[in-house]
C-alpha positions in Angstrom: -50.2 -74.7 46.8 -46.8 -73.1 46.8 -44.5 -75.5 48.6 -40.9 -74.4 49.6 -38.2 -76.9 50.4 -35.1 -76.1 52.4 -32.7 -78.9 53.0 -29.4 -79.2 54.8 -27.5 -81.1 57.5 -28.7 -78.5 60.1 -26.1 -79.6 62.6 -27.0 -77.3 64.3 -29.6 -75.1 62.7 -28.6 -71.5 63.3 -30.0 -68.0 63.0 -28.8 -67.7 59.4 -30.9 -70.7 58.5 -33.9 -69.2 60.2 -33.5 -65.8 58.5 -33.0 -67.4 55.1 -36.2 -69.5 55.6 -38.2 -66.3 56.5 -36.9 -64.4 53.4 -37.6 -67.5 51.2 -41.1 -67.7 52.6 -41.9 -64.0 52.0 -40.2 -63.7 48.6 -41.8 -66.7 47.1 -45.1 -66.2 49.0 -45.0 -69.8 50.2 -48.1 -71.5 51.6 -45.9 -74.1 53.3 -42.2 -74.6 53.9 -40.6 -78.0 54.5 -37.4 -78.1 56.5 -35.6 -81.3 55.5 -32.5 -82.5 57.4 -30.5 -84.8 55.2 -29.6 -88.3 56.1 -26.1 -88.4 54.4 -25.4 -85.3 52.4 -23.7 -86.2 49.1 -22.0 -82.8 48.6 -19.8 -82.7 51.7 -18.0 -84.9 54.1 -20.0 -85.1 57.2 -19.0 -86.5 60.6 -22.3 -86.8 62.5 -22.0 -85.1 65.9 -25.7 -85.1 66.5 -28.1 -88.0 65.8 -30.8 -87.7 63.2 -33.5 -87.4 65.9 -31.5 -84.6 67.6 -31.1 -82.7 64.4 -34.9 -83.1 63.7 -35.7 -81.8 67.2 -33.3 -78.8 66.9 -35.0 -77.9 63.6 -38.4 -78.1 65.2 -37.1 -75.7 67.9 -35.3 -73.4 65.4 -38.1 -72.9 62.9 -41.2 -73.1 65.0 -41.8 -69.3 64.9 -42.3 -69.5 61.2 -46.1 -70.3 60.9 -45.8 -72.1 57.5 -42.7 -74.1 58.4 -42.8 -77.8 59.0 -39.9 -80.2 59.7 -39.9 -83.3 57.6 -38.0 -86.6 58.1 -38.5 -87.7 54.5 -34.8 -88.0 53.7 -33.9 -89.5 57.1 -36.6 -92.1 56.7 -35.4 -93.0 53.2 -31.8 -93.5 54.5 -28.8 -93.7 52.2 -27.5 -90.7 50.4 -29.9 -87.7 50.1 -30.3 -86.8 46.5 -32.5 -83.8 45.8 -34.2 -85.1 42.7 -35.5 -88.2 44.6 -37.0 -86.0 47.3 -38.5 -83.6 44.7 -40.0 -86.6 42.8 -41.7 -87.8 45.9 -43.0 -84.4 46.9 -44.2 -83.6 43.4 -46.8 -86.3 43.6 -48.9 -83.8 45.7 -49.3 -81.6 42.6 -48.0 -78.6 44.5 -45.7 -75.9 42.9 -42.3 -76.7 44.3 -39.6 -74.1 45.2 -36.2 -75.3 46.3 -33.7 -73.1 48.2 -29.9 -73.3 48.0 -26.9 -71.1 48.7 -24.4 -69.7 46.2 -21.9 -72.4 46.9 -24.5 -75.0 45.8 -25.6 -72.8 42.9 -22.1 -72.7 41.5 -21.8 -76.5 41.6 -25.4 -77.3 40.7 -24.5 -78.7 37.2 -22.5 -81.4 39.0 -25.5 -82.6 41.1 -27.2 -85.8 40.3 -29.9 -85.3 37.6 -29.9 -81.4 37.5 -32.2 -81.4 34.5 -34.8 -83.4 36.4 -34.5 -81.1 39.5 -35.3 -78.1 37.3 -38.2 -79.9 35.7 -39.7 -80.5 39.2 -39.1 -77.1 40.9 -38.2 -73.5 40.7 -34.6 -73.3 42.0 -34.0 -70.3 44.3 -30.8 -69.1 45.9 -29.5 -66.7 48.6 -26.2 -64.9 48.3 -23.9 -64.2 51.2 -22.3 -60.7 51.5 -18.9 -62.4 51.4 -19.8 -63.9 48.0 -19.9 -60.4 46.4 -16.6 -61.1 44.6 -18.3 -64.1 43.0 -21.0 -62.0 41.4 -19.4 -62.4 37.9 -19.1 -66.2 38.3 -22.7 -66.4 39.6 -24.0 -64.4 36.7 -22.1 -66.6 34.3 -23.5 -69.8 35.9 -27.0 -68.5 35.7 -26.6 -67.7 32.0 -25.1 -71.2 31.5 -28.0 -72.8 33.2 -30.5 -70.8 31.2 -28.9 -71.9 28.0 -28.3 -75.5 29.1 -31.6 -76.3 30.9 -34.0 -73.5 29.8 -34.5 -72.4 33.4 -33.1 -69.5 35.4 -32.6 -69.7 39.2 -34.4 -67.1 41.2 -32.5 -64.8 43.6 -34.0 -64.3 47.0 -33.6 -60.8 48.5 -31.9 -61.6 51.7 -29.0 -60.5 53.9 -27.3 -63.7 54.9 -25.8 -64.2 58.4 -22.1 -64.8 57.9 -21.8 -67.9 60.0 -21.7 -71.6 59.2 -22.8 -74.7 61.2 -19.2 -76.0 61.0 -17.9 -72.7 62.6 -20.6 -72.9 65.3 -19.6 -76.5 66.1 -16.0 -75.4 66.5 -17.1 -72.5 68.8 -19.3 -74.9 70.9 -16.4 -77.3 71.2 -14.3 -74.5 72.6 -17.1 -73.4 75.0 -17.4 -70.1 73.1 -20.7 -68.2 73.6 -23.0 -68.7 70.6 -26.1 -66.9 71.8 -25.9 -64.4 69.0 -26.0 -67.0 66.3 -28.2 -69.8 67.7 -31.9 -69.6 68.5 -32.1 -69.7 72.3 -34.2 -72.9 72.3 -31.6 -74.6 70.1 -28.7 -73.5 72.3 -30.6 -74.7 75.4 -31.2 -78.1 73.7 -27.5 -78.4 72.8 -26.4 -77.6 76.3 -28.9 -80.0 77.8 -27.9 -82.8 75.5 -24.1 -82.0 75.8 -23.8 -81.9 72.0 -20.7 -80.9 70.0 -18.3 -81.4 72.9 
């Protein structure tokens, strides 16, 4: 089985996440896609403004129209810092072919992750590029060549037009009571309002 993995803080999950998940599923012909909210992300400072359970529920609402998508609490249950290689080692026990999705920001810093060689042994690394990252194309190409030489693996680009919005920007907009209907799935926005999140 071709199993996709898409992790993140998802606080909140937005339309860009959903569209990337669709493109990932189609490009890699995934049989199943696991959406995995992190417990404590090691790559960024994170002030939790929604509980783990609230982020899980928002993910269920956001991705439920993607038939092969399933929200997993594997990293939240584990607790502590969420390291990708640990999650992949656990998921690899199924014998499935693993595909892991990241953005260009993560791609450029991938060699500083914990156990990058092990990650590439366990999965096919895939990435999406934002339109605003066009000026980084040279740097991205150089990094891909570096990874090919260093690890013997080449990350796969997913054909996708990325929504130019981030969860941190959406949190700021929500704090200021700005309308976010164009960038949040309607069910997620309704849940946020009902729970009074990001105020």
